[in-house]
C-alpha positions as CSV (number, residue, x, y, z in Angstrom):
1,M,-20.4,26.9,-67.7
2,I,-18.6,30.2,-66.4
3,Q,-15.2,29.6,-64.9
4,T,-13.1,32.0,-62.8
5,I,-9.5,32.7,-63.6
6,F,-8.7,33.3,-59.9
7,Q,-9.5,29.7,-58.9
8,K,-7.2,28.3,-61.5
9,K,-4.3,30.6,-60.4
10,N,-4.9,29.6,-56.7
11,I,-4.5,26.0,-57.4
12,Y,-1.0,26.4,-58.9
13,S,0.1,28.8,-56.1
14,I,-0.3,26.2,-53.3
15,P,3.4,24.9,-53.4
16,T,4.8,28.3,-53.0
17,D,2.5,29.2,-50.1
18,I,3.2,25.9,-48.3
19,K,7.1,26.6,-48.4
20,K,6.5,30.0,-47.1
21,N,4.2,28.7,-44.3
22,V,6.8,26.0,-43.3
23,R,9.6,28.8,-43.0
24,I,7.4,31.0,-40.9
25,L,6.4,28.0,-38.7
26,L,10.1,27.0,-38.3
27,V,11.1,30.4,-37.2
28,I,8.2,30.7,-34.7
29,F,8.7,27.3,-33.1
30,I,12.5,27.7,-32.9
31,C,11.9,30.8,-30.8
32,I,9.4,29.0,-28.7
33,I,11.7,26.0,-28.1
34,S,14.7,28.3,-27.3
35,L,12.4,30.2,-24.8
36,T,11.3,27.0,-23.1
37,I,14.8,25.6,-22.9
38,F,15.8,28.9,-21.2
39,Q,12.9,28.5,-18.8
40,D,14.3,24.9,-17.9
41,F,17.7,26.5,-17.2
42,L,16.2,29.1,-14.9
43,E,14.1,26.5,-13.2
44,S,17.2,24.2,-12.6
45,N,19.0,27.2,-11.0
46,R,16.2,28.0,-8.9
47,N,15.9,24.5,-7.5
48,G,19.6,24.1,-7.3
49,S,19.6,21.0,-9.6
50,S,21.7,20.2,-12.7
51,F,20.6,21.4,-16.0
52,H,20.8,18.8,-18.9
53,F,20.5,20.5,-22.3
54,S,20.0,17.2,-24.2
55,E,17.1,16.1,-21.9
56,S,15.5,19.6,-22.1
57,I,15.6,19.3,-25.9
58,L,13.9,15.8,-25.7
59,F,10.9,17.2,-23.9
60,K,10.5,19.8,-26.5
61,T,9.6,17.2,-29.2
62,I,6.1,18.3,-29.0
63,W,6.9,21.6,-30.3
64,I,9.0,20.2,-33.2
65,L,6.0,18.1,-34.3
66,F,3.9,21.2,-34.7
67,I,5.9,22.2,-37.8
68,P,5.0,19.3,-40.1
69,I,1.5,18.8,-38.9
70,L,0.6,22.5,-39.2
71,A,2.2,22.7,-42.7
72,M,0.1,19.7,-43.8
73,L,-3.0,21.1,-42.1
74,S,-2.4,24.5,-44.0
75,R,-2.3,22.6,-47.3
76,I,-5.5,20.6,-46.6
77,L,-7.4,23.8,-45.4
78,K,-6.6,25.6,-48.8
79,N,-9.1,23.1,-50.4
80,Q,-11.7,23.3,-47.7
81,N,-14.6,25.7,-46.9
82,L,-15.0,26.0,-43.1
83,D,-18.6,26.9,-43.3
84,S,-19.9,25.0,-40.4
85,F,-18.9,24.5,-36.7
86,G,-18.8,20.8,-37.2
87,K,-16.1,21.0,-40.0
88,T,-14.2,23.6,-38.1
89,A,-14.1,21.3,-35.0
90,F,-13.1,18.3,-37.1
91,F,-10.0,20.2,-38.4
92,I,-9.0,21.1,-34.8
93,I,-9.7,17.7,-33.2
94,T,-8.0,15.6,-35.8
95,P,-4.5,17.1,-35.8
96,I,-4.6,17.1,-32.0
97,I,-5.3,13.3,-32.1
98,I,-2.6,12.8,-34.7
99,H,-0.1,14.8,-32.7
100,L,-0.8,12.7,-29.5
101,L,-0.5,9.5,-31.4
102,I,2.8,10.3,-33.1
103,L,4.5,12.1,-30.2
104,P,5.1,9.1,-27.9
105,F,6.8,7.0,-30.8
106,V,9.1,10.0,-31.8
107,F,9.8,10.6,-28.2
108,L,10.5,7.0,-27.5
109,F,12.8,6.7,-30.7
110,F,15.1,9.5,-29.4
111,S,14.9,8.1,-25.7
112,V,16.2,4.8,-27.0
113,L,18.8,6.5,-29.3
114,F,20.3,8.8,-26.7
115,Y,19.0,7.8,-23.2
116,N,18.9,4.0,-23.2
117,G,15.1,3.9,-23.3
118,R,14.7,5.7,-20.0
119,Y,11.1,6.8,-21.0
120,D,8.4,4.4,-22.0
121,I,5.2,5.2,-24.1
122,Y,2.9,5.4,-21.0
123,K,5.1,7.8,-19.2
124,I,5.4,10.1,-22.3
125,L,1.7,10.0,-23.1
126,S,0.6,10.6,-19.5
127,Y,3.1,13.5,-19.1
128,T,1.9,15.0,-22.3
129,L,-1.8,14.8,-21.3
130,A,-1.2,16.3,-17.9
131,N,1.2,19.1,-19.0
132,D,0.9,19.8,-22.7
133,L,-2.8,19.0,-23.8
134,Y,-3.8,22.7,-23.4
135,K,-1.0,23.7,-25.8
136,L,-2.3,21.4,-28.5
137,V,-5.9,22.6,-28.1
138,L,-4.8,26.3,-28.0
139,I,-2.4,26.2,-30.9
140,Y,-4.6,24.1,-33.4
141,S,-7.7,26.1,-32.4
142,V,-6.1,29.4,-33.0
143,F,-4.6,28.2,-36.3
144,V,-7.9,26.8,-37.7
145,F,-10.1,29.7,-36.4
146,G,-7.4,32.2,-37.7
147,Y,-7.4,30.5,-41.2
148,R,-11.2,30.5,-41.2
149,Y,-11.4,34.3,-40.4
150,L,-8.7,35.3,-42.9
151,S,-10.2,33.1,-45.7
152,Y,-13.5,34.9,-45.3
153,K,-11.7,38.3,-45.3
154,L,-9.7,37.3,-48.4
155,T,-12.8,36.2,-50.2
156,D,-14.5,39.5,-49.6
157,I,-11.5,41.4,-50.7
158,I,-11.2,39.4,-53.8
159,S,-14.8,39.7,-54.6
160,S,-14.8,43.5,-53.9
161,N,-11.8,44.0,-56.3
162,K,-13.2,41.7,-59.1
163,K,-15.1,44.0,-61.6
164,P,-17.3,43.8,-63.3
165,Y,-19.7,41.4,-61.8
166,I,-21.8,39.2,-64.2
167,E,-25.2,40.7,-65.2
168,N,-26.4,37.6,-67.1
169,I,-26.2,33.9,-67.0
170,I,-26.6,31.8,-70.2
171,I,-28.3,28.5,-69.3
172,N,-28.2,25.7,-71.8
173,N,-31.1,23.3,-71.9
174,G,-30.5,20.9,-74.9
175,K,-30.7,23.1,-78.1
176,Y,-32.1,26.1,-76.2
177,N,-30.0,28.8,-74.5
178,T,-31.8,30.9,-72.0
179,V,-30.4,34.3,-70.9
180,V,-31.3,35.0,-67.2
181,E,-30.6,38.5,-65.7
182,V,-28.9,38.2,-62.5
183,S,-31.1,41.0,-61.0
184,N,-34.1,38.7,-61.5
185,I,-32.7,35.8,-59.4
186,Y,-34.4,35.2,-56.1
187,Q,-32.2,32.3,-54.8
188,I,-29.6,29.8,-56.0
189,K,-29.3,26.5,-54.4
190,A,-26.9,23.5,-54.7
191,D,-28.5,20.6,-56.5
192,T,-25.5,18.4,-57.3
193,P,-24.2,18.2,-60.0
194,Y,-26.1,21.3,-60.8
195,I,-27.3,24.5,-59.2
196,S,-30.9,25.5,-59.1
197,I,-31.6,29.1,-60.2
198,Q,-34.9,30.3,-58.9
199,L,-36.7,33.3,-60.5
200,K,-40.0,34.6,-59.3
201,D,-42.0,31.9,-61.0
202,K,-39.4,29.8,-63.0
203,K,-36.6,27.6,-62.0
204,Y,-33.6,26.6,-64.0
205,L,-30.9,24.0,-63.6
206,H,-27.4,25.2,-64.5
207,K,-24.3,23.0,-64.6
208,E,-21.8,24.9,-62.2
209,T,-20.9,24.8,-58.6
210,L,-22.4,27.1,-56.0
211,K,-18.9,28.3,-55.0
212,S,-18.1,29.2,-58.6
213,I,-21.2,31.1,-59.3
214,F,-21.0,32.9,-56.0
215,A,-17.5,34.2,-56.8
216,Q,-19.0,36.0,-59.9
217,L,-21.9,37.7,-58.2
218,N,-22.0,41.1,-56.4
219,H,-21.8,40.3,-52.8
220,Q,-23.5,43.5,-51.9
221,N,-26.7,42.0,-53.3
222,F,-26.2,38.2,-53.1
223,V,-25.2,36.7,-49.8
224,R,-24.9,33.1,-48.6
225,V,-27.5,32.2,-46.0
226,H,-26.7,28.4,-45.8
227,K,-23.9,26.2,-47.0
228,S,-26.2,25.2,-50.0
229,T,-28.1,28.5,-50.5
230,I,-27.5,32.0,-51.8
231,I,-30.2,34.6,-52.0
232,N,-30.8,38.0,-53.6
233,L,-31.0,40.6,-50.7
234,D,-33.1,42.9,-53.0
235,K,-35.9,40.2,-52.8
236,V,-36.0,39.9,-49.0
237,V,-39.1,41.2,-47.3
238,L,-38.4,40.3,-43.8
239,F,-36.5,37.7,-41.5
240,K,-37.3,36.4,-38.1
241,S,-35.6,34.5,-35.3
242,R,-36.2,30.8,-34.6
243,L,-34.9,31.4,-31.1
244,N,-32.2,28.8,-31.5
245,G,-29.6,30.8,-33.4
246,D,-31.2,30.3,-36.9
247,Y,-33.6,32.6,-38.7
248,D,-36.3,32.4,-41.3
249,I,-36.0,34.7,-44.3
250,F,-39.1,35.6,-46.4
251,L,-38.8,36.8,-50.1
252,N,-41.3,38.7,-51.9
253,N,-42.3,35.7,-54.1
254,D,-43.6,34.1,-50.8
255,A,-40.5,31.8,-50.6
256,E,-39.4,30.9,-47.0
257,I,-35.6,30.2,-46.5
258,R,-33.6,29.1,-43.5
259,L,-30.8,31.3,-42.5
260,S,-28.1,29.3,-40.7
261,R,-26.6,30.8,-37.5
262,T,-23.1,30.5,-39.2
263,Y,-24.1,33.2,-41.7
264,V,-26.4,35.4,-39.5
265,S,-23.7,38.1,-38.7
266,N,-22.7,38.5,-42.3
267,F,-26.4,38.6,-43.6
268,K,-27.4,41.2,-41.1
269,S,-24.5,43.4,-42.0
270,K,-25.3,43.2,-45.8
271,F,-29.0,43.6,-45.2
272,K,-28.6,46.8,-43.2
273,S,-26.3,48.2,-45.9
274,T,-28.8,47.4,-48.7
275,H,-32.0,48.3,-46.9
276,Q,-33.3,51.3,-45.0
277,V,-33.8,50.0,-41.4
278,T,-36.1,52.1,-39.2
279,I,-36.5,51.4,-35.5
């Protein structure tokens, strides 16, 4: 089984990255909190009312909670592959719900501690939903989509700098070891706990993950078309739309493969770079 050195190093670098992310988040949200407190001060002067610094700070609790939740979300996302809209939406909606559940109790604690319990949970939650829900949706959406975009870019950079790419895969089958040339591979599919390596007229099972083998292939020739499928662009004959965002890809061994809408843009870009396209 072929293993990648990069993956091992990445595991051990997580704590350092998390500390750096927390420091960055801390600076960002301190700036945001300072700005919003200043806005409260200006609004009080405009209305001719008294400005209470401590009360202004209390209503900024929503910003303080972003720091630990985003730090934890960053750590979780390092072990996730956001390869579908459903998974991406899950990592946006879940922290929003957690934030909304935790906020009233943190707010209530400080209210009881410093303001004799002036604010109850219902008032806090209703105020948050009415005035701050868009902030939660916006910040968590930008964070997750930004992570997804940067992780794809990082994967491409790492893959493009990693030389040489493997040219052969040794497949063990009992007492036999078969050498398969990568250039002869048509498609590779996840077949847990194995991967299925399809040649023109043969198929082999290989004990490795799809993510691991993909990291070792030349991404100019091999491209992901589904969360469980990689294909060799050199074997593609044509592809056509299903009119729902997905496509069908046809290989020169008569295989028909689904191209998920998540990977359409990347596939088309790589396909044009490896094939002469005429209009």
